[in-house]
N, C-alpha and C positions, 0 to 999 in steps of 0.2 A: 614659391616652392610648393608643389603638390605633395603633401605629406602622405606617407604610405600607411596602410593599415598596420596596427601594432598590437595584436592580441597578446603576444608574449615578448617582453624585452629580451634581446639577444645579448649574450656576453661575448667578449672579444678574445682574440688569440694573439700570442706573440709571433712576430715574423721570425722565421727560422734564422738562428744565428749562424754565422760562418764558422764559429768555433763549436766544438762538441760534435756529437754523432747523431743528434736528433734528426738532422736533415743534411743532404749533400750541399757543399758550398758551390751551388750552380749559379745563383743570381746574386749579383753584387748588392750589398746592403746599403740602405740609405740611412746610416746612423748619424745621430746628431746630439749635441749636448755640451756641457761645460764642466765646471768643477763640482766637488762634493756639495751636497745640499747644506745650506745653513739652516738649521732647525729652529733658529730663534724667531724667524718671521716667515709667513707664507710667501710662495711665489706670486708674482703678479698675475692677477686674474683668478686666484684661488679663493677659497672661502676665507672671510675675514676672521680675525682673532676671536671675536665674539661667537662666531659660528663654531669655531673649533672648540671653544670652551663649552658650548652647549652640548657638543658631542662627547665631552669628557676631557678634562685637562690632561695633558701629557705629562709624563715623568721625565725630567731632564736626564736622569741617570739611564733610563731605558733608551732614550734617543742617542745618548753618547755611546752606549754599548752597541746600538745598531749601526751608528756611523763607523765605529771601529771595525765591526764585522764586514760592512760593505766595502771598506777600504781594503781589507785583507782579501776579500773575494776578487775585487777588481785587479789587485796586484798579482795574485796567484793565477787567475784565469788567463791573464796575458802571458805569464811565464809558460803555462802549459799549452797555450795556443798561439805561438809566436807569429804564424802567418796571418791570423785574424788580428792580432795586436797591431801589426803594421797597418792594416786597413782602418782600424779604429783610431790610430794616431799615436799609439805607444810604440816608440821606435827603439826601445832598449834591446829588443830581441830580433832586429832586422836581419841578422846573420843566421838565425836558427830556423828550423822547420819542426812541425809537430811530430811527436813520437806516437805512432799507432801500434807499436809492438805490444805484446802481452804485458810487459812491465809498464809501458807508457799508459795503457788503458787502466791498469790497476792504480796508478798514481791519480788518474782522473777520478776513478771511483772513490778512492780513499778521501780525496779532497772534497768531493761533493757530499759524502756522508758526514765528514767532520763539520763542514759548514752547516749542514742541516741540523746536527746536534746542537751547535752553538745558537742557531736561530730558534730552536725549540726552547732554549733556556731564557729567551727574551719574551716578556709578556707583551704581545702585540697590542693589547687594549691600552697599554700605558704609553704607546708611541704617539707622536703627533699624527694628524690625519695624513699628511704627505708621506711620512715614514711608514704608516700602516699600508699605504698603497705600495711603496717600494718593497716592503717586507713580503707582501703577498706575491708580488711579481718575482722576487728572488726565490721564494719557496717553490713556486711553480717551475722555475728553471732548474733548480737543484734536483728536485724530484724527477723531472723529465730526463735529466742527464743520467741519473742512476738507472731509471727505467730503460733508457735507450741502450746503455752499456750492457745491462744484465739481461733484459728481456727482448727488446727489438733486435739487438746484435747486428746492426747494419754493417758494422766493420767486417762481418763474415760473409756478407752476400751482396753488398752494394759497391761495385768497383768505381762508381761515379764519385764517391768520397775521395778516393786517392787521386783520381784524375783532376778533380776540382782543386784539391790541395796543391798539387804540383803546379798547376797553372797559376793559381792565386799567389803562390810563393814568389813568382816573378812579377806578375801583373800588379800586385799591391805595392811593390817597390817602385815600379817604373812608370805607372800610368799617371801619377801626380808628382808635381815638383815640390815635395815637402822638404827636400834637402838638395844640396848641389849634386849634379850628375855624377861626378867622380865618387862621392860618398855612397850613392845608391848603387853604382856599378860594383863597388867593392862588396857591398852587402849581397848583391845579386850573385857575385862570384861565389861567395861562401854558400849561398843557398843552392846554386846550381851543382856544387860539389856534393850536396846532401840530398838532392831530389832523387838520385838513384836509390837511396835507402827507402824513400816512400814507395817506389815501385817494388822494391824487394819485400817490403811489409805487405803490400797488396798481394803479391804472389804467395806469401806465407799465410796470410790471414784468410783469404777468400777460398771458400769451399765451392768449387764449380757445381756441385750437386744442389747448392742453395742459391746460386746466382741466376737470376732470371735471364733468359736469352736476350730480351730487349735491352737490359742494362749492359750486358756484355757487348752487344752489337753497337750500342750508342757510344760506349767508351772506345771501342775499336776505331770508330770514325773520328772521335774527338782527340785521340791521343797525339796525333801529329800537330795539333794546335799549340802544344807547348813549344814546338820549334818555331811556329809562326811568331811567338812572342820574342824569341831570340832575334829573328829577322827584323821584327818591327821596332823593338826597343833597345836591344843590346848591341847588335852589329853596327848600326849607324852611329853609335856613340862610343864605341870601344876605343877610338883614338884618344879619348880624354884620359885614359890611363897609360902610363909609360913604364918602361923597364920591367921589373919583376912583377908589378901589379898587372901589367898588360899580359905578360906571359901566363900568369896564373888564370886570368880571365879567359884567355884563348884555350888553355888546357881544360878549364871547367866547361866551356862551350863544347869542345870536342867530346869530353866525357859524357855530357848530357845528351848530345846527339846519338852517341853510341847506346846510352841507356834507354833512350826513347825507342830506338830501333829494336833493342832486345825486348822491351816491353811490348812493342807492336807484334813481334814474332810470337811472344807468349800469348797475347790476346787472340791473335788469329789462329794459332795452331793448338792452343790448349784451352783457353777459357771459352771462346765462342763455341767451338764444337762440343764442349762438354757441359755447357751451361744448361742445367735442367731445373732450376728453381722456378717457383710460382711467383709471378710479379704481384699477385693479389695477397695482401697481408692477412686478410680474413677478418671476421667480425670482432673477435676478442682484441686482437692487436689494434685494429682500426679504431675501435671505441676508446681504448686506452690512449692511443696517440692523439685522437681528436680532442680528448679531454685536456691534454697538455697543450696542444696546438691552439685551442680556442680559449683555454683558461676559463672554462665555463661549466655550468651544471647541465646545460641543455643536452639532450640525447640526440643521437643520430636520427631517430624517428621524428623528433620534434622539428629538427632542421628540415628534413624532407617534406614534412606536412606543410610547413610554411612556404617552402620554396615552390611546391606544386600549386598552392593557392595563388602565389604571386605570379607564377608562370601564366596561369589562366587569366588573371586580371590584366597583365601587360599585353597579352595577345589581343584581348578585347579592345584595349586602347589603340593598339596598332591598327586593328580593323577599322575603327572609327576614322582614323587618318586616311586609310586606304579608300574608304567610301568617299571622302571629300576630294581626294586627289585624283581618283579615277572617274568621277562622275562625268558623264557625257563624253568620255574619251573613246574613240573608235576601238573596237575589239576588247573593251573592258569586260572582265568577268561579271557574273551576277553579284549584286551588292545589296541583298535584302537586309532589313533591320535586324532580323533574327536568323543569322546564317547557320547552316549546318557546319560541322567541323571542316568538311572539305571545301565548302564555299569560303569560309574564313581563311583557310590555308591559301587558296588560289588568289584571293583578293590581296592579302598581305604580300605574297610573292610578286604579284604584278606591280604593286606600288613600289616595292623594293627595287624592281628592275629599273624604275625611273632614276633611282639614286645610283645604281651600279653603272649606269651609262657614263657617269662623270668620274673618271679615275685617272691617277697619275701614270706617266709612262714608266716602263719597267726600270729604267735607270735614273728616275727622278724622284723616287720615294723619299730618299733622305733629304734632298733639296726641298721637297714639298713639306716635309716635317719641320724644317727650319722656318718656312713661311707660316705654317699654321701655329707654331709655337709663338711667333711674334704677334700673330693675329689674336690669339687667346690672351696673351699678356696685355695687349692694348685694351681689349674688351674688359678684362677683369679690373683694370685701373679705371676705365671710363665709367663703369657701373658701380664702382666703389664697393665691391663685394667682399673684399678682404684686403688687408695690408699686403702689398706686393714688394718683395725684396728687390734691391737694385742689382745684385750680382746676376750675371747672365747664366744660362744653362747651355752647355755645349752638346750639339747633336753629333754623335760619332757612330761608326760602324761597330757592331758588337764584335768583341774579340772572338776568334775562331773557336777557342777551347770552351767558350760558354754558349755556343750556338746549339740548337737542336731541342731546346725545351720551351722557350718563349720567344715571341717576335721582338719584344722590346722590354727594357727595364730602365729604371732611373737609379743611377749610382751617385749618391751624394758623398762628400768627404766624411771621414770619421769624426766622432765627437771631440777628439783631442787635436785634430788638424784644423787650423783656422785659415781662412782666406783662400781656400783651394776651390777648384772648379767642380761643378756638378755635371755629370754626363747623362744624357738621354740617349741610350744606345739602341740601335736598330739593326736587326739581323738582315743582311742582304738576301735578295732572291737567289737561291742556288743556281749555279751556272748550268747544272745538268737537267734542270726542269724544262720540259717541252712547252710549246706554245699554249697548249690546253691547260697545263698546270699553272702557268704564269697568269693566264686569263682568269682562272678560278681564284687565284690569290688576290689579284688586283680588283676583282669584283668584290671580294670580302673587304679589302683595304682600299675601298674607293675614296674619293676625295673627302667626302663627309666623314668617313670612318677615320681617316688620318687626322682630321681635325679633332675627333674624339680621343684618338690615341695620344695626341699632344696634350689635350686637356688632362687626361688621366695621368700620363707619365711626368708631365712638366708643369703646366700652368692652367688652373690653380691646384693641380693634383700633387703628385709625389714631391716634385721639386720644391714647390711653395711650402708644403707641409714640413719637409725636412729643414728648410731654412728657418721656419718659425721654431721648430723643435730645438734647433741649435741654441736658442736663447734660454731654454729651460735650465733650471739650476742643478738638476740631478743627473750626474754622469751615469750612475747605476741604471737609471730609467732609460737614458739614451742608448746604452749598450744593450739593454734588454727591451728594446723598442717593440711595441706590439704590431705584428703584421696585420692583424685584423683592423686596428685603428688606421694604419697607413693605407691598406687596400680599400677599406670601407670609406675613408675620406675621399680617395681618388674616384670611386664610383659615385659617391654622393655629389661630387663637384660636376660630374657629367650632367646630372639632372639639374643642378643649380644653374649651370650655364645655359641650358636649354630654356629653363623657366625665365631666365633674365633676357631672353631674346637673341641669343648668339646666332650669327649669320642672318640677321634681320628677321628672326622668327621663322625661318624657313621650315615649313612643315616636313619636308623630306629629311632635314637635319634631325628634327624630333623623332621621326620614324626610325632613322638609323641609330639615334641615341637609345631608343627603346630596344632596338635589336641588340645593341651593345650591352644593355642592362640584362636582356634575356640571356646573354652569354654568362654573366655572373650568376644568374639564377640557375642556369643549366649546369654550371660548374659544380654547384653544391649537390645537385641530383646525380650528375655523372660520376663524381668521385666515389660516392658510396655504391652506386650501381656497379661500377667496375671493380672496386676493391672488396666489396662485401657480397653483392648480389650476383656475381659471376656473369655480368653482361658480356656478351660476345662483341667482337668488333662490329658486326652487322647491327646489333641492337644499339650500340653507342653511336654509330654513324647515322642510323635512322633517327634517333633522338635529336642529335645535333643539327642535322641538315633539315629536318622537318619541324620539329618543335621549337627550335631556336634559330632557324633560318641561316645556319652557318654554311659557307661554301665548302666544297669538298676538300680543298687544300687546308683550310683552317681546321675543319673537323678531323682530318687525318692527322694533323699535327697535335691536336688536343688529345686524340686517342693515344698517341705516343706519350704525351705528357701524363695522362691519367695512369699509364702503366709505370712510368718512371717515378712518380711522386704519389704521395697519399697525405690526406688531411691538410693540404695547402690550398687546393682549389676552392674549398668552401669559404675561405677567409674573405673573398670579395663580397659574397652575398651576405654572410653573417655580419661583416663590418658595416656594410651599407645599411642593413636593417637597424643596427644599433644607432648609427648616426641619424637616420630618419626618426627613430623613436625618441632619441635624446632631444632633437630639435623640437619635436612636437611637445614634449614634456616641459621644456624651458619656455616655449611660447605660451603654453597654458598657464604657467606660473607668472610670467611677466605681463601678459596681455598686451595692451597698447604700448608698454614700455620696451617691448622687444625691438631690437635694432640689429639688422642682419650682419653688418660688418663687425660690430662689437661682439656679437655672438661668435662669429667665426674666429676672430682674433683670440677670444678667450678659450675656445675649444682647443686651439692650436698652442696655447701658452703652457700646457701641462707637460709637454715632452713626449707625447704619444704613448701613454700607458694604455692598457685595455680600456675600451670605451666605457665599460660599466663603471670604472673608477672615475673617469672624467665626469660622468653623469652624477655620481655620488658626491663628488667635490662641488660641482656647480649647483646642485639642488640641496646641498647641506644634508645629505642622507648619510646614515651610518656606512662606514667602509666595510663591505662584506667580502 
């Protein structure tokens, strides 16, 4: 592992939860965990009792009070967010949907304020180290929810919240076999009867003057995806209900089809034509959201400075590979030892062309993803890099209502659902793309890039990390899983696999891996460039296609994503830097005693809190 420079340690960020209004429920969460933490002894791989004592003995009364508070939070947050509760694995509310009316939002606000006051009454210094971590994570979530409801007010301008909620209401019930089909169909019936109220709340809450055009247009395209869930999951299984239950199901389906049509009419005739909002949230809101998203003290400027330095370093490494791969090749560009910026650009582009020539067929991307996932799994086991779980990951087509933001995601079962499948979902190439657009896409997602995508999303990236996290004792931590930990780990593993010689040490694989890493670096720069610095589409496309070598289709999609989301794109870079920094610090402490697999297993044993807490636990540092 070639450790990255680390002038300043990065702190991490929670992955956006499906519940709450901090972020739209667009990407399925890979949540994992089990029961409440037993505070009597530390989790496997954490600091030993002596180390905890050195940091200050905990007060059992404080730990008991925090355990009770955590239990109340977990219970009530599921009640207030029933659609996400289903995903997490709490099935008490499978027949309900979230209430985003003014009264429902007030209940959310009151609940978060009450829990914050109770948390303030507990002396965090008297908690065990593990509970100090969980208390800090919970505080960040409670404060972020209050801020989101009162200040960001996405419920008034982001229609994607409502669309995602409507789709998840069905998808979370039907995608996994956590209960017999008839039981899930009855719950789906009740939810389909209530989804029209989600649409009604959207029409009541959204102010077209505040809704960005890109958000309105995206939801207009996604809206019919709710019906595709009926056709995929409900209709083929409806025969399992009989009599009155079947009649009620049929009536609910008919009612939902009518409601979706009415919503589409409102979207097309009212919202889209009148959407006048600015998709840029601006410096003040961005900085505040970034603080909650990353759960860190680092400023936007500090992130940008480090990202720009890393961008330059990685491009130099790519140029060195290009020099070796293009040497003596006919028509190769100039390859001086000290290139000009333009010479560097042309050489890297020419070397990447060698990789772009090997790409899957248009209709074989999903099949190739299955093959590459198997290859990456076998390699991870053979190299003994980290303990590999036995359960398989399933590669599926991304549900239609979730398309349009990212090419792929990993969707693990919730922390309270056991023995269920993990999905590696891939969005298919749109049918209406012309040959030039398809070629641009497949040049970006060439064969080596699909290998990297499978490493990132499945093995040993998100899927493996989620499987390890499922063994951690803290349910609270599993539900409030850090997005920066998860995304940072996935990016870290790309480098780890290349260093270990994946694909027989193929230099073009390393080149493509570095390009993939450039995308993570570029994400951090692009996000604030678009949201704060008023980058135009032309500026963003120039930056992505030249500085990070993204193909036009990939860059165009990322431009859309940078408008639809904020403070999420930096999680990849920030998380990767944290993981690189942490490994460097642990290696420095252990010296010759450092062992790669043991290190990775221990890192993954904590249940994916922000990486700074993992570092503090592993190095016996104070929990800050």
